[in-house]
Each structure stands twice: as structure tokens, then as C-alpha cells.
KOLSEVEX-369477 format. One record per residue (C-alpha): residue number from 0; residue in one letter; y, x, z. Coordinates in steps of 0.2 Angstrom, whole numbers, plus 5000, padded with zeros to 4 digits. Example, Ala and Ser with C-alpha at 12.3 -4.5 7.8 and 13.67 -1.06 7.14 Angstrom:
% KOLSEVEX-369477
 resi resn north east   up
    0    a  4978 5062 5039
    1    s  4995 5068 5036
//
This chain:
% KOLSEVEX-369477
 resi resn north east   up
    0    m  5015 5859 5204
    1    s  4998 5853 5209
    2    p  4985 5853 5195
    3    t  4983 5836 5187
    4    l  4967 5827 5191
    5    g  4967 5817 5175
    6    p  4955 5816 5160
    7    r  4962 5833 5154
    8    g  4961 5842 5171
    9    p  4948 5855 5177
   10    i  4936 5842 5184
   11    a  4935 5833 5168
   12    s  4933 5849 5158
   13    a  4919 5854 5170
   14    a  4910 5837 5167
   15    v  4912 5839 5148
   16    s  4905 5856 5149
   17    a  4890 5851 5159
   18    l  4887 5836 5147
   19    c  4887 5848 5132
   20    v  4874 5859 5141
   21    l  4863 5844 5144
   22    l  4865 5839 5126
   23    i  4861 5856 5119
   24    a  4846 5857 5130
   25    a  4840 5841 5124
   26    c  4841 5846 5106
   27    v  4832 5863 5108
   28    p  4813 5862 5109
   29    a  4805 5868 5125
   30    v  4797 5885 5124
   31    v  4778 5883 5123
   32    p  4767 5897 5129
   33    a  4758 5905 5114
   34    e  4740 5899 5113
   35    v  4727 5912 5117
   36    e  4720 5919 5101
   37    g  4704 5911 5096
   38    p  4688 5920 5090
   39    l  4687 5928 5072
   40    t  4673 5922 5062
   41    l  4663 5930 5047
   42    r  4649 5923 5036
   43    v  4637 5936 5029
   44    l  4627 5931 5014
   45    h  4613 5943 5010
   46    t  4599 5946 4997
   47    n  4586 5960 4995
   48    d  4573 5966 4983
   49    v  4580 5956 4968
   50    h  4571 5967 4956
   51    g  4579 5960 4941
   52    r  4574 5942 4944
   53    l  4588 5934 4934
   54    l  4579 5918 4930
   55    p  4572 5904 4941
   56    q  4554 5905 4947
   57    e  4541 5892 4953
   58    v  4539 5891 4972
   59    d  4527 5878 4979
   60    g  4528 5868 4963
   61    r  4547 5868 4963
   62    s  4560 5879 4954
   63    a  4570 5891 4964
   64    g  4581 5906 4963
   65    g  4588 5914 4948
   66    s  4605 5921 4947
   67    a  4614 5905 4941
   68    v  4606 5894 4954
   69    l  4609 5908 4967
   70    a  4628 5909 4962
   71    a  4630 5890 4965
   72    h  4621 5891 4982
   73    f  4633 5905 4987
   74    d  4648 5895 4982
   75    s  4642 5881 4993
   76    a  4639 5892 5008
   77    r  4656 5900 5006
   78    v  4665 5883 5005
   79    r  4656 5877 5021
   80    a  4660 5893 5031
   81    a  4672 5893 5045
   82    g  4680 5909 5040
   83    p  4679 5922 5026
   84    t  4662 5927 5018
   85    l  4654 5944 5014
   86    l  4640 5946 5001
   87    v  4628 5961 5003
   88    d  4611 5967 4996
   89    g  4597 5977 5004
   90    g  4593 5987 4988
   91    d  4580 5988 4974
   92    v  4591 5978 4962
   93    m  4587 5982 4944
   94    q  4569 5987 4941
   95    g  4555 5973 4938
   96    t  4558 5961 4923
   97    a  4559 5963 4905
   98    i  4577 5956 4904
   99    s  4582 5970 4916
  100    n  4571 5984 4912
  101    l  4573 5983 4893
  102    s  4592 5984 4896
  103    w  4590 5998 4908
  104    g  4597 5988 4922
  105    r  4613 5983 4913
  106    a  4609 5964 4914
  107    t  4607 5964 4933
  108    i  4622 5974 4935
  109    d  4632 5962 4925
  110    v  4625 5948 4935
  111    f  4629 5956 4952
  112    n  4647 5960 4946
  113    a  4649 5941 4942
  114    l  4641 5936 4959
  115    g  4654 5946 4968
  116    y  4644 5958 4979
  117    d  4654 5968 4992
  118    g  4641 5981 4995
  119    v  4623 5986 4990
  120    a  4611 5998 4998
  121    v  4603 6011 4986
  122    g  4584 6006 4985
  123    n  4570 6018 4980
  124    h  4568 6009 4964
  125    e  4586 6013 4959
  126    f  4579 6030 4955
  127    d  4565 6024 4943
  128    w  4575 6029 4927
  129    g  4582 6045 4934
  130    q  4599 6049 4942
  131    d  4608 6050 4926
  132    t  4605 6032 4922
  133    l  4608 6027 4940
  134    r  4625 6035 4939
  135    v  4630 6026 4923
  136    r  4624 6009 4931
  137    i  4635 6013 4947
  138    e  4650 6017 4936
  139    e  4648 6000 4928
  140    s  4647 5991 4945
  141    t  4662 5983 4952
  142    f  4654 5984 4969
  143    p  4651 6000 4980
  144    w  4633 6007 4981
  145    l  4630 6013 4999
  146    a  4619 6026 5007
  147    a  4626 6034 5023
  148    n  4610 6045 5025
  149    l  4610 6052 5007
  150    f  4616 6069 5004
  151    e  4617 6083 4992
  152    e  4603 6095 4996
  153    g  4607 6108 5008
  154    t  4623 6100 5013
  155    d  4631 6086 5024
  156    e  4641 6080 5009
  157    h  4637 6063 5000
  158    p  4635 6063 4981
  159    e  4651 6058 4973
  160    w  4643 6042 4966
  161    v  4638 6034 4982
  162    r  4648 6030 4998
  163    p  4642 6030 5016
  164    w  4652 6014 5020
  165    v  4666 6003 5014
  166    m  4679 5992 5023
  167    v  4681 5975 5016
  168    e  4697 5965 5021
  169    r  4697 5946 5018
  170    d  4709 5933 5026
  171    s  4714 5946 5039
  172    v  4696 5950 5044
  173    r  4690 5967 5042
  174    a  4672 5970 5040
  175    a  4664 5987 5038
  176    v  4647 5988 5028
  177    i  4637 6004 5030
  178    g  4622 6007 5018
  179    l  4605 6015 5021
  180    a  4593 6022 5009
  181    l  4575 6024 5013
  182    q  4572 6041 5021
  183    t  4555 6042 5012
  184    t  4562 6038 4995
  185    p  4556 6055 4988
  186    e  4539 6051 4993
  187    v  4538 6034 4984
  188    v  4546 6038 4968
  189    m  4541 6048 4953
  190    a  4542 6067 4956
  191    g  4558 6075 4951
  192    r  4568 6058 4952
  193    t  4577 6063 4968
  194    a  4579 6082 4964
  195    g  4594 6089 4972
  196    l  4596 6075 4985
  197    r  4592 6075 5004
  198    f  4588 6058 5013
  199    g  4592 6060 5031
  200    p  4586 6049 5046
  201    e  4593 6032 5045
  202    e  4597 6030 5064
  203    e  4608 6046 5064
  204    a  4618 6039 5050
  205    i  4621 6023 5059
  206    d  4626 6033 5075
  207    r  4638 6043 5064
  208    y  4647 6029 5055
  209    v  4648 6014 5067
  210    p  4661 6023 5078
  211    e  4670 6029 5062
  212    a  4671 6011 5056
  213    r  4676 6004 5072
  214    a  4690 6017 5074
  215    a  4696 6012 5057
  216    g  4699 5994 5064
  217    a  4683 5985 5059
  218    d  4682 5968 5067
  219    f  4663 5968 5062
  220    v  4651 5981 5057
  221    i  4636 5977 5046
  222    v  4622 5988 5040
  223    t  4613 5984 5024
  224    g  4598 5995 5022
  225    h  4583 5997 5011
  226    v  4572 5998 5026
  227    g  4562 5983 5033
  228    a  4549 5976 5045
  229    t  4532 5967 5045
  230    c  4531 5951 5057
  231    a  4515 5944 5063
  232    e  4523 5927 5063
  233    p  4537 5927 5050
  234    g  4542 5909 5053
  235    e  4545 5895 5040
  236    a  4560 5884 5045
  237    p  4577 5891 5040
  238    e  4582 5895 5057
  239    e  4565 5899 5065
  240    p  4564 5917 5071
  241    s  4550 5929 5066
  242    r  4539 5935 5080
  243    g  4529 5951 5082
  244    c  4539 5961 5071
  245    e  4536 5980 5069
  246    g  4541 5993 5057
  247    r  4554 6006 5052
  248    i  4569 5995 5054
  249    i  4564 5990 5071
  250    e  4562 6008 5076
  251    i  4579 6012 5069
  252    a  4588 5998 5078
  253    e  4579 6003 5095
  254    a  4584 6021 5093
  255    v  4603 6019 5089
  256    t  4616 6022 5103
  257    e  4630 6015 5092
  258    r  4625 5997 5088
  259    p  4631 5987 5073
  260    d  4634 5969 5074
  261    l  4620 5965 5061
  262    i  4607 5974 5051
  263    v  4602 5967 5033
  264    a  4585 5974 5029
  265    g  4574 5976 5013
  266    h  4560 5985 5005
  267    t  4545 5976 5013
  268    h  4549 5960 5003
  269    l  4545 5950 5019
  270    r  4554 5937 5029
  271    n  4563 5946 5044
  272    h  4573 5935 5056
  273    t  4572 5945 5072
  274    e  4582 5956 5084
  275    a  4580 5973 5092
  276    n  4591 5982 5105
  277    g  4602 5967 5104
  278    i  4605 5969 5086
  279    p  4601 5954 5074
  280    i  4590 5960 5060
  281    m  4588 5949 5044
  282    q  4578 5951 5028
  283    a  4577 5936 5015
  284    l  4561 5938 5006
  285    r  4563 5944 4988
  286    y  4566 5940 4970
  287    t  4581 5928 4973
  288    i  4569 5915 4980
  289    a  4578 5916 4997
  290    y  4595 5922 5004
  291    g  4601 5924 5021
  292    v  4616 5916 5030
  293    v  4623 5924 5046
  294    d  4639 5918 5055
  295    l  4646 5931 5066
  296    e  4660 5927 5079
  297    r  4671 5940 5088
  298    a  4679 5934 5104
  299    p  4696 5940 5109
  300    n  4688 5952 5121
  301    g  4679 5961 5107
  302    e  4662 5954 5110
  303    v  4653 5950 5094
  304    r  4638 5938 5093
  305    a  4628 5929 5079
  306    v  4631 5911 5082
  307    h  4620 5905 5067
  308    r  4606 5914 5057
  309    s  4595 5906 5044
  310    i  4585 5910 5028
  311    q  4588 5898 5015
  312    t  4578 5894 4999
  313    p  4590 5891 4984
  314    w  4581 5876 4976
  315    a  4587 5873 4958
  316    e  4587 5854 4960
  317    e  4600 5855 4974
  318    v  4614 5862 4963
  319    d  4622 5863 4946
  320    p  4619 5881 4940
  321    d  4634 5892 4938
  322    t  4638 5891 4920
  323    a  4647 5908 4918
  324    v  4632 5917 4926
  325    a  4620 5907 4916
  326    r  4629 5913 4900
  327    i  4627 5931 4906
  328    v  4609 5929 4908
  329    e  4607 5920 4891
  330    r  4617 5934 4882
  331    w  4605 5947 4889
  332    g  4590 5937 4885
  333    e  4596 5936 4867
  334    e  4599 5955 4867
  335    v  4581 5959 4873
  336    r  4572 5945 4863
  337    p  4568 5956 4848
  338    l  4558 5967 4859
  339    t  4550 5954 4870
  340    e  4544 5944 4855
  341    r  4538 5958 4844
  342    v  4520 5958 4840
  343    v  4512 5974 4844
  344    a  4493 5970 4842
  345    e  4482 5956 4836
//
């Protein structure tokens, strides 16, 4: 017999199948090509030469700085960042005020722990109380102390209490921080304070560790060093570049063959907002009366550029001081008050 051409025949079945395919296709979302991956961003906040200044100071007749005020400004800068943030310091952290000196630096370490630093360079004044005290302070720190050019004398080995660099991973962004100590540290501290240590050339340390950091998967490589510059025209506005800059950190930047994405400077206590050998160089004055903000952007092709750089003044009137940090400072103030208020002569 001939096949029936009714509703249940082959033609009808084919029509139903085609209809089902159309219905399924309508219900399944269209495949959209994946978007091209956008740039990675990292905000770097930085300080240098804090020298134990945990309390606000007067700047141009206004109150600025101090650790509790600075903490609030950091919080604001983090909230406004397009991506994760990193906080580093260029060294000379503890020595310089009664509250810090009379606690042998403990007060400042407590504050730096609370502020959440990710890496701190070893400054020359870190050796003022000798290596034993410095090592205890480092043990009490929740952040790494960095000096890629610091070695045990006669070797290429770093002291066990310092690290050449550290990798910080935050929100899937990997940032390497390389530290530098001042090569001439033994010449500017008391004799014997650096016995058994060798301070190597800063540029050699950068050329050694930048490739290592990049090979380890760093999206960004930042150097924080206790080395700085002097600028003929330092600039005043937050985003205004400095001009006529010269000094050791400029020489270092021009000498390296493996370029980091940013250098945070220190030691000279001066405003540096400049560039050398294509490397942004920033130093934010001293004593917590300024801090730096640098936004780095990494394109999908791997190119990194600084899309924003500024040096800000942490005015006290603009924020509510961080109460937790303020309590740390107050506690240490009470600790040293019997010494600071003791009458020693009339």
C-alpha cells in the first residue's frame, strides 16, 4: 500500500520536527562572543619618612596628617579606586618623636600594622637602635620589610629578617613590591650599627628582581626605596609634575635595563612627582603631611601606564579620624607620658 499522506504521515512528521527545532532555537539564547578582556587597574597609596609622626601637625595654619587622619584618607582613597589598592612606604618609619622613640618604635609599628601596609623599605634610621632592636620590631610587624640590595657581608644572601620583594594578590590582581635600602646607609648611621651587612647598588637589585617578579606572574611591579631626588621646581598642585629633578633615584631609574612600573622614593623628604627612563617616580614629602596616589592600568597586551598621579595633603578637617587608630596612639601616649612630663631640671 502507498504511505498515507494524512496528519500522521511522513510529511506531517517532518513538519512537526521542523517546528520543534524552531521552537528550541527560539528558547536557547544566541551565543554571544566573549567580550575582550579590559585593562587591569591598581591604585598605589604611598608614604615615606614618617619618622614616628603619629599626631597631626600644623601646615599653613591648618591641621594635617597624623596616623588617625591619614587612615581616614586612605579609606576614602580606597573606596574611590576603580580596582584594588596597595599601600607602601619608602622607609625611615620609627625614629623621630617622643611617642615613638620612648617606645623604641613600638608605637609606630602598632600604627603601621593597623593601617595595613603591604610593604615597607628599610630606611637608614631603622638602624638607629641597632640591629637587635630592629629585628624585634620587624618580628612585631604584620607587613614585610623589604631591601633587595641588602646582604649578609661577604655573601649574596639576604638577612633572614628582610625580604627582597613580596607578591601581593588582591581581587585577582597580582602586584610585586621590591624594596631598596640606601646603598650609603653605613656612611650615614652610627658606626657599628650595620656591622655584618653589605648594601649593594640599587640598580643591580632592580635588574635582578624585576624579571623574577614578572616571571612569577606579577601584573604590576612597584619599587619602594629609601632613595630620593631633589627637584628645582617641586610643584604645588596635587597633580602638578616636578621639574628639574636630579639625585640618586634619577640615576638609578636611568641605569636600569629592567624597568618597574613605578618607583616610590624616600630619604630626601622632598616632593618628587617626576619620571626617568619612562618610569614614574613619586615621593610624598614627609611626616604624614602628604601621601601619594598612583593609578596604574595594565592593557590586555601587557602595557602598563600610570593614568593618574597626585600628591595629596591629608587635611584633618576633611575627614573623621579613624577611631581605632586614634586609640592606639592614645594608648602609647599614656605609656610614655610619665617620661615626657617628668621634670628633670628647674
